[in-house]
C-alpha positions in Angstrom: 0.1 -0.2 0.0 1.5 3.1 -1.1 1.1 6.9 0.4 -2.4 6.8 1.5 -3.9 11.0 0.8 -7.3 10.3 0.9 -9.6 7.7 2.8 -13.3 7.4 2.1 -15.2 5.7 4.6 -18.5 4.0 5.6 -19.1 2.1 9.0 -21.3 -0.2 10.3 -22.0 -0.3 14.4 -24.1 -2.0 17.3 -24.7 0.5 20.0 -27.6 -0.7 23.3 -27.8 3.5 23.2 -30.6 5.3 20.7 -28.8 6.8 18.3 -32.2 9.2 17.5 -32.9 10.1 20.8 -29.4 10.2 22.2 -27.0 11.1 19.5 -23.6 9.6 18.0 -21.5 10.7 21.3 -23.9 8.7 23.7 -23.9 6.4 21.2 -20.3 5.4 20.8 -19.6 6.0 24.7 -21.4 3.0 25.4 -19.3 0.3 27.0 -21.5 -2.3 24.6 -20.7 0.0 21.7 -18.7 -1.5 18.2 -17.8 -1.6 14.7 -19.3 -4.6 13.0 -17.9 -3.6 9.5 -15.3 -1.0 7.9 -15.8 0.0 4.4 -13.0 1.7 2.6 -11.4 2.9 -0.5 -7.9 4.3 0.0 -6.9 6.9 -2.8 -9.9 6.3 -4.0 -9.4 2.6 -5.3 -11.1 -0.3 -4.7 -13.6 -0.7 -1.9 -12.9 -3.0 0.8 -14.7 -4.1 3.5 -13.3 -5.4 6.8 -15.7 -8.0 9.0 -14.7 -6.8 12.4 -17.4 -8.4 14.1 -16.0 -11.5 12.6 -12.7 -11.3 14.2 -10.9 -9.5 10.9 -8.3 -6.5 11.5 -7.7 -3.1 9.6 -4.0 -2.8 8.2 -2.2 -0.8 10.2 -1.5 1.8 7.6 -5.2 2.5 7.9 -5.2 2.7 11.9 -2.2 5.5 11.4 -4.2 7.3 8.6 -6.7 7.4 10.7 -5.3 9.5 13.4 -2.8 11.2 10.6 -4.1 14.8 9.8 -2.6 15.3 6.7 -4.9 12.4 5.2 -8.5 13.8 4.1 -11.1 11.5 5.5 -14.3 11.6 3.7 -17.9 10.0 4.2 -21.4 11.1 4.4 -22.8 12.6 7.5 -19.1 12.3 8.8 -19.6 13.4 12.4 -20.9 9.7 12.8 -17.9 8.1 11.5 -15.2 10.4 13.1 -16.9 10.5 16.5 -17.1 6.4 16.3 -14.1 5.8 15.1 -12.3 8.4 17.9 -14.4 6.0 20.8 -13.0 2.7 18.8 -9.4 3.4 18.2 -8.9 4.6 22.1 -10.2 1.6 23.2 -9.1 -0.9 20.7 -5.3 0.9 19.6 -4.9 3.7 22.8 -1.3 4.2 21.2 -2.3 5.2 17.9 -5.3 7.5 19.3 -4.4 11.1 19.3 -6.9 14.4 19.6 -6.1 18.0 18.7 -6.4 21.2 21.0 -4.9 21.6 24.6 -4.8 18.9 27.2 -7.3 20.6 29.3 -10.2 20.9 26.6 -13.3 18.3 26.3 -12.4 18.0 22.6 -9.6 15.3 23.6 -11.4 12.8 23.3 -11.9 13.3 19.4 -10.0 13.0 16.4 -9.5 16.3 14.8 -12.5 17.1 12.2 -10.0 19.5 10.0 -8.8 15.9 8.8 -12.5 15.6 7.5 -14.7 16.5 4.6 -18.4 15.6 4.9 -20.1 14.5 1.7 -23.6 15.7 3.2 -22.1 18.7 3.5 -21.6 18.9 -0.4 -25.0 17.9 -1.4 -26.7 20.3 1.1 -24.3 23.0 -0.7 -25.6 21.7 -3.9 -29.3 21.7 -2.9 -29.7 17.5 -2.9 -31.2 16.0 -0.4 -29.1 14.9 2.9 -29.8 11.3 2.8 -27.6 9.0 0.6 -30.4 7.3 -1.1 -31.8 10.5 -2.2 -28.8 12.6 -3.2 -27.9 9.4 -5.5 -31.1 9.2 -7.1 -31.3 13.1 -7.5 -28.1 12.8 -9.4 -29.1 9.3 -11.4 -26.1 7.8 -9.9 -25.2 3.8 -11.8 -24.8 2.8 -8.1 -27.9 3.3 -5.9 -28.3 2.7 -2.0 -29.5 -0.8 -1.7 -33.2 -0.4 0.3 -32.8 -3.5 2.1 -30.2 -1.7 4.4 -33.0 -0.5 7.2 -33.9 -3.6 7.6 -30.2 -4.9 8.0 -29.1 -2.2 10.4 -32.8 -3.5 12.8 -31.5 -6.9 12.9 -27.7 -6.4 13.2 -27.2 -2.8 14.9 -30.1 -2.5 17.6 -31.0 -4.9 20.5 -33.9 -7.5 19.3 -36.4 -8.3 21.5 -35.8 -11.8 23.6 -38.2 -14.1 22.1 -38.5 -18.2 22.5 -38.4 -18.2 18.9 -34.7 -16.6 19.1 -34.0 -18.4 22.4 -34.2 -15.2 24.6 -31.2 -13.3 23.0 -31.1 -9.8 23.2 -29.0 -8.9 20.1 -28.1 -10.7 16.9 -24.8 -11.9 16.0 -23.5 -12.6 12.2 -23.7 -16.0 13.0 -27.6 -16.2 13.7 -28.2 -15.3 9.6 -25.0 -15.4 7.4 -26.7 -14.7 4.5 -28.3 -11.4 6.1 -25.2 -10.7 7.3 -23.1 -11.4 3.8 -25.7 -9.2 2.2 -24.7 -6.6 4.9 -21.4 -6.3 4.1 -22.2 -5.7 0.4 -24.4 -2.8 1.8 -21.4 -1.6 3.1 -19.6 -1.5 0.3 -22.3 0.1 -2.1 -22.3 3.1 0.4 -18.8 3.8 0.1 -19.3 3.4 -3.8 -22.5 5.6 -4.0 -20.7 8.0 -1.5 -17.0 8.1 -4.1 -19.5 8.6 -7.0 -21.6 11.3 -5.3 -18.4 13.2 -4.8 -17.1 12.3 -8.5 -20.1 13.7 -9.7 -19.8 17.1 -8.0 -16.1 17.9 -8.5 -16.7 20.5 -11.1 -18.8 22.3 -8.2 -16.6 22.2 -5.1 -17.4 23.6 -1.8 -15.3 26.8 -0.7 -12.6 26.3 1.5 -14.4 29.1 3.7 -17.5 26.4 4.0 -15.1 24.0 4.9 -13.8 26.0 7.6 -16.8 27.1 9.6 -17.6 23.4 9.2 -14.8 22.1 11.2 -15.9 24.6 13.9 -19.0 23.8 13.8 -17.7 19.9 14.6 -15.5 21.5 17.3 -18.2 22.8 18.7 -20.3 20.2 19.2 -17.0 18.0 20.2 -16.6 20.1 23.3 -20.2 20.2 23.9 -22.0 22.4 26.9 -20.8 21.9 30.2 -24.4 21.3 32.7 -24.8 22.1 36.3 -26.4 18.7 37.2 -27.5 20.4 40.8 -29.2 22.5 39.1 -31.0 20.0 36.1 -31.7 17.8 39.4 -33.2 20.2 41.3 -35.3 21.6 38.2 -36.6 18.2 37.6 -38.2 17.9 41.2 -39.3 21.4 41.4 -41.2 20.4 38.1 -42.7 17.8 39.7 -43.9 18.9 42.6 -45.3 21.7 40.5 -47.5 19.5 38.5 -48.6 17.4 41.4 -49.7 20.5 43.4 -51.5 21.8 39.7 -53.1 18.6 38.9 -54.7 18.4 42.2 -56.1 21.9 41.8 -57.1 20.7 38.6 -58.9 17.6 40.0 -60.8 20.3 42.4 -61.7 22.6 39.6 -63.1 20.1 37.5 -63.9 16.7 39.5 -62.6 14.4 37.1 -60.2 11.1 37.7 -57.7 12.4 35.1 -57.5 16.1 34.4 -54.7 15.5 31.6 -56.9 13.4 29.5 -57.8 15.6 26.6 -60.6 13.3 25.9 -62.0 13.9 29.5 -61.0 17.3 29.5 -62.8 18.4 26.4 -66.2 17.0 27.5 -66.0 18.2 30.7 -65.6 21.7 28.8 -68.7 21.3 26.4 -70.3 20.1 29.8 -69.7 23.8 31.1 -71.0 25.6 27.7 -67.3 25.5 25.7 -67.0 23.5 23.0 -63.3 23.3 21.6 -62.2 21.0 18.9 -58.5 21.1 20.0 -56.9 21.7 23.3 -53.6 22.7 21.4 -51.5 25.9 22.7 -53.0 28.7 20.4 -56.8 27.1 20.7 -56.2 27.6 24.6 -55.0 30.3 24.9 -57.4 31.9 22.3 -60.3 30.5 24.2 -58.7 31.9 27.6 -59.5 35.6 26.3 -63.4 35.1 26.3 -64.2 32.1 28.7 -65.8 33.1 31.7 -63.7 32.2 34.7 -64.0 29.5 36.1 -63.3 27.4 32.8 -60.2 30.4 31.8 -58.7 29.1 35.2 -59.1 25.5 33.9 -57.8 26.4 30.6 -54.7 28.3 32.0 -53.8 25.0 34.8 -54.2 22.7 31.7 -51.9 24.7 30.0 -49.0 24.9 32.6 -49.5 21.0 33.4 -48.9 20.4 29.3 -45.6 22.2 29.7 -42.7 19.7 28.2 -39.7 21.8 28.1 -38.5 20.4 31.6 -39.4 16.8 30.6 -37.2 17.6 27.2 -34.5 19.2 28.8 -33.9 16.2 31.8 -33.6 13.7 28.6 -30.7 16.2 26.7 -29.4 16.2 30.3 -29.1 12.4 30.5 -28.1 12.0 26.9 -25.3 14.7 27.2 -24.9 18.5 25.3 -22.7 17.1 22.5 -24.4 17.9 19.3 -26.8 20.0 19.7 -25.3 22.5 17.0 -25.8 22.2 13.2 -23.6 24.0 10.6 -25.4 27.0 9.4 -24.2 28.6 6.2 -24.6 25.5 3.7 -27.7 25.5 4.7 -29.2 29.3 4.8 -26.9 29.3 1.0 -30.0 26.5 -0.1 -32.7 27.1 2.2 -31.6 23.4 3.1 -31.6 23.1 7.1 -29.3 21.2 8.7 -30.6 19.2 11.8 -28.9 18.8 15.1 -29.4 15.9 17.0 -31.8 16.5 20.1 -32.6 20.1 21.1 -30.5 23.2 19.6 -30.0 25.3 22.3 -30.5 28.4 20.2 -33.9 27.8 19.8 -34.9 27.5 23.1 -37.5 30.3 24.3 -37.0 32.7 26.8 -39.4 32.6 29.5 -42.0 35.9 29.0 -42.3 36.7 32.9 -42.6 40.0 34.7 -39.8 41.2 36.2 -39.0 40.7 39.8 -39.5 44.0 42.0 -39.0 42.9 45.5 -35.4 44.1 45.8 -34.3 47.2 47.8 -37.8 47.6 49.8 -36.2 46.8 53.1 -38.8 44.6 53.9 -39.6 40.5 53.3 -43.1 39.4 53.1 -44.0 36.7 55.2 
């Protein structure tokens, strides 16, 4: 193998952490995370698939290239490959792993994003779909992503439900269906081929360097994450639970309903009291409050307070960690095609509308 200048990569992996709910950082941090298949093309050559799940090993030249910042690594949605490979290298090749920035920085667990480029960013720049299958279809590529992929990923890459039929196992391994496994290896190879075909088709329309710089900065921001004061988070959750319990009790007193949170029961109670409502959505309730009788308006306001889910969402984010919450913006602005970050995007959090507190400096304290 000659001097490696570029790697085109696609991996298939397993984790017991839900990728969609928690994002790639928590996904890859799971003790049960592992890379199953490693598809790679070196310098644009033939695609090779390394079956890591069945004991094959990557050549040391490729291991070295993964941590060599002079080698450009390509992938579609490259943050997934980069973060997963960062965790995998630390566990399996700790002597070869190296990160970036200073030792005190929290990005130290991850490979330098400056050595990576993402063909999904390129697709977004050109106004193409943000999926490998979608981009390949629009470009009319000869190689197309296999449609069986979702079923194969569901079978091998996530936990399965233990049943009598599968012997009570919680995970499907290659030995449980070698026909599917061989198809999965071909699927992995085809993904790399499609990614390379996208790059080849778009080579006359390169992404400007300043956008790659912004993408790399975006990745560094996500690697660093956001620090959380967990004492404050836990207290906020406790206060929210206490508040909702008090609100629910008040609602029961006012309505005599068994479950004031039930939309069916609440709509029926309102109808019985002369207020027909097709929906109990936020906007509809806010409008109804303006004209409803005082007793009904009070119930509707309590209903609004009970239905707020912000603390629940934020507590879920806290459990999953606040990394991967930003998305590179300028590419999407150029083509009006927003790139979505995993989980809560902190820039979209609405500030609460509240009257300013005026009790300071009065020299007295109410009892």
